[in-house]
N, C-alpha and C positions, 0 to 999 in steps of 0.2 A: 504494500500500500504506500502510495506517495503522498506526501504532505502538500498537495496541490492547493494553492491559495483559493481558487474558485470552488474547488470541491469542499474545502473546509467551510467556506462562506455559505454554501448551499446547505450543509449539515446544520450550521448554526441557525440559518433562517428557518429550516424545517423544525428545529427544536423550539424556536421562538413561537412559531405558529401553534405547535402542540401545547404550549403553555397557556394560550389564550383561547384556542378553539378545540373542541373535542372531536371534530372531523376535519379532514384535510384532503384535498386533491393534489396528487403529485403528478404533474403533467410534463410530457416531453416526448419527442420523436424517439423511435427505437435506437438504442446504443448511446444514450446520453447519461447513463449511470444513475437512473432513477432508483433502481433496486439497491445499488451500492450506497446511495445516500441514506436510506432508512436502515439498512443493515449495519452500516458503519456507526450511525447514531445509536442504534441498539447496543452494539458492542461497547461503545464509549460509555453509555449509561451503566452497563453492567460492570465495566472496569472501575467506574467511580462509585460502586456499591449501590446504585439505584437499580434494584433488581427488575429487569424488563423481560417479559415473555411475549411472544406473538404467535398468531395462527393465520394461515393463508388459505385462500380459496379463489379460484377463477370463477366468477359468477356465471360465465357463459359456458363453462365446461360441464355444468349440470343444468337441469331444467329449473324453471322458477319454483315449481312445487318441491323439487329436491333441495332447493336453496333454503326455503323458509319452512317447509313442512306442508303436509296436506291431510285432508280427511278422506278416509276410504268411504266411498259413496255407499257401498253395500254393507260393510260391517260397522260403519260409523266409528272406526278406530282411528286415532290420531297417529300419524307417522312423522317423527321429527325430521327437520331438514338440517343441512350442513351448518348454515349460519346460526340457526336457533340453538343448536347444540353448543357451538363455540361460545356464543354470547351467554348462554345459561351457565356454562362451566366457569366463565370468567366472573360472572356476577355472583355466583355462589361459592367461588374459590374452591372448586372441586376438580378432580383429575390432576393435571400437572400444575394447576394454579393454586396459589396460597394467598392468605390474607396479608402476608408480608411483601408481596409484589408491589413495587412502586408504580409500574406501568404495565398495562395489558393492551396489546395492540391487535385489532382485527384488520388484517390486510386483505383488501379486495382487489386483486391484480387481474384486471380484465376490462373489456369494453363496457362502457356505460350505456344503458338504454332504458327508456321509461318503464319497460315491463317489470324490471326487478328493482330499479333504483327508487321508484315512487314509494315503494313499501318502506323505504328507509328514511323518508322525509321526517317522520316523527322522531326518529333516532337522531337525525342530524340537526334538528331545531332544538329549541330550549326545553321541549318535553323530555328528550333523551330516553324514549321508551320505544321498544319494538313490540308491536301488537300483532299477535299471530291469529290465524283463522280460528284456532281453538279457544280464542278469548284469553289466552295466556299473555301476560304483559311482562316483558323482560327489560328492566331499567338499566341504563348505562351508569355504572358506578363511577366515582371521581377518578379512579385510576385507569379507566377504559378509554381507548381512543379508536376512532374509525379512520383508516387510511385507505384511500382509493388511488391506486396506481394505474394511470391510463395514458394513452398516446394522444388522445384528443377528447373533446367534449361535444362533438358535433351532434350527438343524439340526446344530449342532456337538456332538460328544460331549465329555464331561468330560475324556477322555484327550487330546483335541486342545487344548482351551482351557487346560488346566493346563501345556502345554508352551511357551506364549508369554507375553510381557508384554502388558498391556492398557492402552490409553489411550482413555478414553471422553470424548467431547465432547458435552455437553448442548446442547440447542437454544438455551438462554438464555446459555450461556457466552460465546459470541462474538456471535451474533445477526446482524442485517442492517445495523446502524448503520455498522460499518466499510466495508461495501460502498457504502452511500449516501454516506458522507464522501468516499470515493475518487472516486465518480461526480461529486460536486459540485466536487471539485478540478479536474475537467476545464474547468469554466467559468472558474475562477480563472486557470488556465493560459492560456486564450484571452483573458483580460483583460476578460471580460464580467461586471462586478460586478452589473449589474442581474439577470442570469440567476441568478448564484450566490445573491444575497440573496433573490430571489423564491422560488426553489426551496427554499432553506433554511427560510424561513418557512413555505412550503407543507407541507413534510415535518412540521414540528412541529405545524402546525395540523390537517392532515388525518389523518396517520398517527400519532395519539396512542394511548396505552395503552387508553383507553376504546373507541376505534374498533376496535382490533385484538381486544379482548375480545368486542366485539359481533359481529365477523366470524366468530369461532370458533363462535358459536351458529347461524350460517346454514348451511344445507345446500348443498354444492357437488355438481356432476355427477359428480365423481370425487375421490379424495383429493388434497389440495393442501397445500403448505407456504408459510409467509410469505415465504421467500426467493424462491420461484417467482413470487409476485405482485409482489414488489419488482423483480425483474429484468425482468418484463414491463412494469412501469410505466416504468422507465428506458429500455427499448427503444423504447417508443412516443414518449416525450418526445424522445429522441435523434433519431428520424426527423423529428419535427415541427420541432425546433430547426434541424437541418441544412437541411431543405427551405425554411425561412424565408429563408435566405441563398443559396439556389440558384434557387428559383422566380423567374422574371423579374418577375411581377406584384408579389409580396411584397417583392422587393428594391427596386423602384421606390417602393413604398408606404413602406418604412422610410426611404428617401432623402428623400421628401417630408416625413415626420415630423421628421427632423433639421433640415430647412430651416425648418420652422415655429417651431422654438424648442426649447431643451433641456428645459424643463418639460413641454411637451406630449409630446415624444418619450419621456421617462422614464415618464410616466403611461401612455401607450399601450402601451409595451413591457412594463411590469409586468402590465397586463391580459392581453396576449397570452401571456406566460409562464405566468400563473396559469391561463388557459384551456387551455393545453397540458397543464398538470399535472392539472387536473380531468378533461380528456378521457382522459388516461392512467389515472386512477382508475376511470373508468367501465368500461373493458375489462380492466384488470389485476385489480382486486378484485371488480368486478361481473360480469365476463364468465363466470366459472365457476359463478355462482349459478343455481339451478333455480327453486324456488318463492319465493325471497326477493328476486326482482328488484324487485317493487313496494316492499318494505320498504327495500331499498338505495336505491331512487329517493328515498324520503323522507329518508333519512340524508344523502345527498349534497346534496340541495336545501337542507337545513338548514345544512350546513357551508359551502356556497358563499359566498365573500366578495365580491370585486369583480365576479365573473362569474356573476350570478344567472341561473337558468334561466327561460325563459318558462313560463307556465302551459299546461296542456292535455295534453302528452305526457310519456312517460317520458324520463329522461335518456339512455337508449339511443337515442332517436330523433333526437338532436342531434349535430352536429359544430361545432367552433369555427371560425367564419369570420374569418380574420385581417384581411381588408380592411374588414369591418364592425365588428370588435371585439366581436362578440356571437355567440350561439348561432344556428345555422340548422338546419332540418330536413333529414334525409337524403332525404326525399321530393322535395326541390327538385333533387336531383342525379340523379334517376331518368331514364334514357334512355327514349324512346318504344318501345313494343312493335313488333317487326317481324313483321307477319302473313304474310310471304312465306317463312317457314321451311319447308324441304322435307325435313328429316331425320326421324328417328324421333320419335314423340310423347314417348318417355321422355327424349330429349335436348333437348326444347324448354324453354328458360328464359325466363320473362317477367320483365323488369327490375322490381324493387321496391325499397323502402327497405332491406329486409334484404339483398338481393344487393349493393346499392350499398355498404353499410357493411362487409360481409364482404370484398368485393373490395378495398376500401381497406385493411382490416386485413392481408390477405394480402400486399398490395403493401408495406406497412410492414415486414412481417417478411421479405419477399424482399430488400429493400434493406439490412436490418440483419443478414441471415443468421441469424435466430433461428427456430426451429420453431414451428408453430402446430398445435394439436390441437383438433379439433371433437368434442364429446361430445353424444350425443343418441340417442333411441330411433329405431327404424326409421321411415323415411318423413319425417324432419324436414329432409331436403335437404342433409345433410352432404357426401356425395359429389358431388352436383349442383353445389354452390357451388364446390368445388375444380376440377372438370372444366370448368365454365364459365369459371373464371379461366384455366385452361390453354389453353382455346380462343382467348382473346383476348390471350395474352401475346406479347411481342415476341420472335420467334424468333431475332433477331440477338443478343440478350443472354441468352437463357434456354433451357435444355434441360429438357424435362419428361418424367418417367418415372413409372410407377406399378406397384404390385403389390398384388393382393388377397390378403390373408392367409387361411389356412384352418387346420384342425386339424393338417394334415400339414406345414405350413410349418416349416422349421428354419433355423438360422443359415447353413448351406451354400447352401440354395436362395436365400435372401435375398441373400447375398453374390454369388452367380452373376448375379442380376438387376442388382444395383448395378454390378458390374464390366462388364457388357455395355453400360452406358450411359456409361462413362468411357474416355478414351484415355490412352495412355502419354505423359507430357510429357517427363520426363528422369529417368534412373536408375530409382529406385523410386517416383517421384511420378506419381500418376494424377489425372485430373480431366476435366471436360468440355472441349470445345475452348477454346483460350485466349481470354480476354475474356468467357466465358459462365459462368453459374451453373447447376448442376443442381438442379432442384426435384424431389425424390423423394417421391412420395405413397404412403403405406401405408394401404390401406383395411382396415377390420376389424382394427385393430392388436392387439386383445386376443383374437383367435381362435386363435393357435397353442396347441397342447396344452401344458398344464403337465406338467412331469416330477413324479416323486413327492415332490420337495422344494419344489414350488411355483414353479419357475423356468421361464421361456420363453427358449430360446436365441436366437431372433431379437431379442428385446428387449435381451439382453445385448450382442449384436453392434452394434445401433444405438447403444447408450450408449457403447460403446468407440469407435465412429467419431466421435460428437459430442464426447466428452471428449478423445480423443487423435488423431483423424484417422487411425486405424490399423486395418489388417486384416492377416491372415497368409495367404500363398498356400497354399491347401488341398492342393495337390499337392506343394509344396516348402515345408514348414512353417518352415524356417530363414529363409525370405525374407519380409520385411515390405513392405507397400505403404502408402504415405501417400496419403490421399484429400483433395483440396483443392477448394475452391469448390463445395461442395454443402450443401444444407439439406434438412430433412425436414418433411413435412406428414403429419398422420395423422387418422384418424377412428376412433371406437370407439362401440359400442352398449353401455351399461352393463347391459343385460339379456341379453347373449349372451356366448358364449365364457367367458373367465376373469373377466368382469364389469369388472375394472379391470386396469391394468398397474402394473409396479413404479414406485414413486414416484421412485426414483433416475433413471429415464428421463423420466417425465412432468414432472419439475421443470425440464427443459431447454426445455419448450414453454410457450407462452402458451395457456391453456385457455379455450375458448369453448363454453359450453353452448347448444345449440339445442333449442328446444321446438316444439310444434305451433303453426304460425302463427295469429295472431288472425283473427277473422272479417273484419276490414277487409282484411287482406292476402290472404286466400283469395278475397274478392270481387274484389280488384284483379287477381290472377293469372288465375283461371279465368274471371272475367267478361270480360276482354279476349279470351281465347282463344275462348270460346263465343259471345261477342257478335259477333266478327268473322265466325264461321261462319254466324250467323243473318242477316247483312247481305244474303245472296243470296236470302233468303226474302221472301215478300210482307209487307205491312204488318200483317197479323193477328198476326205473330210479334213485333211491337214490344214491348219490355220483358220478353220471356220469358227472355232471358239472365239478367237480374237475379233473376227469380223462381226459375229452375232452380238457380242458385248458392245462393240463400238457403235453398231447401228442402233441398238437398244438405248444406249446412252445418248446418242444424238437426238433420237425421237423424244426421249424422256425430258432432256434439258429444254428442247424446243417447247414442249407443252408446259412444263413446270414453270418456266421463266416468262411465258407469254401472258400478258394481262388479259388477253381474250379468253383464256381458260381459267380465270380466277372466279371464285364463287360469287354469285349475285343473288338477289331475291328470287329471280326466275330460275337461275341455274345454281341453286344452293348445293346440288350434289356434285358440282365440279370440284372435287377434292382430290387432286392428283399428287401423290407422294411416292416415296421409295417403295412402298408396298406394291404399287402397280408394276414397278420395274421387276420386283421379286416374282410376281405372278407370271410375268412373261417367261422368265427363265425357268421357273418351276414347271410350267406346262411344257416347255421345250424338252425337259428331261424325260417326258413320256415317249420320246422317239426311241426306236429300237433298231439294231443293226440290220437284221435280215430283211424287213420290208423296204429299207432305204439303201440297200447295197448299191454302191457307186451311183448314188442319186442325190448329190448335194442340193440340186434344184428343189427337191422335195422338202429339205430342211428349210430352205429360204422361203418357200411358199407357206410352210407351217409357221415360220416366224411372223410373216405378214398376217396370217390368220389370228395368231395369238395377240398381236398388237391391236387388231381390229376388235377382238372380243374384249380386251381390257380397256381400251380407250374409245374406239369409234362407237361402240354400243351405248355409251353414256352421253353422247353428244345429241342435242335436241335442236340446234339451229343450223340451217343450211350453210351459213358463213363459217361456222365452227367446223363443220365437216370438210369444207373446202380448205380451211387452214390446216386441219389435220392431214389431209392428203398431200399438202405441200410439204409438211414436216416429214411425212412418211417417204415422199419422193427423195428428199435430201438424205434420209437415213439409208435408203436402198442403194445409194451410190457406193456403199461399202461392198456390195456384191456386183462389182462392175462386169463380171464375166457373164451375167444374165441380164437380158433386157427387162425393164420394168413390166412390160406387158405379159411376159412369161410368168413373172412372180405373182401378178395380181389377176391372172386369167380365171374366169368363173367356170364352174362353181368352186368357190374357195371356202369350203367347210370341212373341218377335221373332226372325226368322232372315233370312239373306240367300241361303240355298241353295234354299229352296222355290220362289222365283220363277225361279231358274235351271233347276230341274227341270221347270218348266212351259213352258220355252222363252222366257222373258223375260230382260231384263238383270238382273244382280244388284242387288237393292234390299233394304235392311234394313226389313222390313215385319212387321206383326202377322199371325200365322197365324190365319186365321178358322175353319178347320176342322181339328181335331186329327187326323182321319182322313187328311187330305192329308199332314200331317207324318209320321204313322206310315208311310204308303205310301212316301214319299220315303226315309225312313230304312231301311226294309226292302229297298227296291230297291238302295240304296247298299251295304247289308250283303251282299246277294247278289253284287253286282259285286266286292266285296272278297274274298269267299270263293272266287269263281271264279278 
């Protein structure tokens, strides 16, 4: 903790308010140290022998009935709520509370809305009484205080706001400097002056005012705050620093450097530490960027001091190799493709530079217990990356669980899924089996329906767990459960659901924006899959894997980047993404060697057919069809050995059931006579109707 002047001032101001008001709003945007202010004041009061205790609840993580209590309509039995239990315990000095407590704080850390806050009006005014539906009246004793920690009061009524004191913390009042100073103190404590000096100089060089102002002009995949990027930076550096003295190879390397001489050791270590810092900058500040990645690449290259980047690729394509003391490409760490995969095509993952670096980043966050959030449009591989990581994780140290959010998801259903993946350890402490960590993945994190005040109850519950490791038993609300050894991972599509999530939650995650893979990555991934499939064909199919992938990429990029194919009110189903690319290649894998022996034209015609089924069948406007045919014509230039008329000659329909109807084995073939197709379909229809 740093004795920051502004931070101390806010603590004093908060204490002054609590001396004259029994309720107080603590307001500020996420990352402004609101929680740190009241926690620090509480610790200070306890240090000065003013015994202070507190209880916390996010009012939006439970329903209004669960907050205050409710009457069972059928049995007429009263069921206590979270807040009523807390206030009664404080008032009667029961449970953990004693009559000797100088202060008892009720912390309501969550969004304010009239549905629950209006019931507290009589508590916040001079009456100082909570009146429940059961007619019970719980008075506020002189030592009790009501503290509401919020990011804004946009849904609060004037009647509510006027009843409490207000402490507002501006984003620039405290800032991120005290946090970084505390983080740097860690290296001093360890006696590593080289790390402390190198990181201190790096902070002043890289994270200067000009850089931060430039970052504010760049578009991110979702709203983000400076503190979020700073904490992500320190998380990555902490992992790299700790791994340096744990990994056997690097430990031996450091030992050899020390033996070579103090000067060589100091210089090498400074380069390593600066490399760690710049690598952290790539993913903490550059990870959330969307279209500004190339611009950020130029900024970081220009700022790099002793660790210059090689020419050719973006900074995102490199990791810092400690043993070489320089940057190396992620592509060098890609494992070979395993062609013997027998699962569903949708679960097939081809190793690439992208999967290698994302697996590394997830591993970093698993070991540091910090959440990671992937943001990107449909088909960018968000879910695939995390599920692929889960498939290869060490089951002896990690438990993996997941939940796909939808518009009906609420905090209770989420809590049920979480609790089903943890065991009781002792007392009210729950967690995965001892010695393991629970990685809980939430897909489509922004899909839960917003209430009329713009809040999502699952989001509030997740934030309560991350901040306080706390949930309330939904059947017995007076009982708390502490959740230990768990971390969250999430994915969200900024074009669906509520578009974004509350910044008070997302600031706890490292945000990584995923876009449509570049042409080279598409060629690597799908080229290996389709190329392996064509190996069983004769030599006339040589090089056709590359041609098919190149043609598919040309067509896909034409459609995906064209404003004409963007969704509108009339063409709302025009949602073209990488999944369409995948469908084309997946269907082409139905081709078999024997029916297509020495017939590459058949493959080309089949490719046109699959493109028509995936793209053309969804088009409803004549001008869109004409534009598609133009893109298709450009793509067909990859097959220059065949005339376009040969590839598009009618009938151009491929099926695998016509050959079965004729008594042959199932084979995906071109239907040469449309009457045959019609007869087969009519026969199948008659069988179905009978």
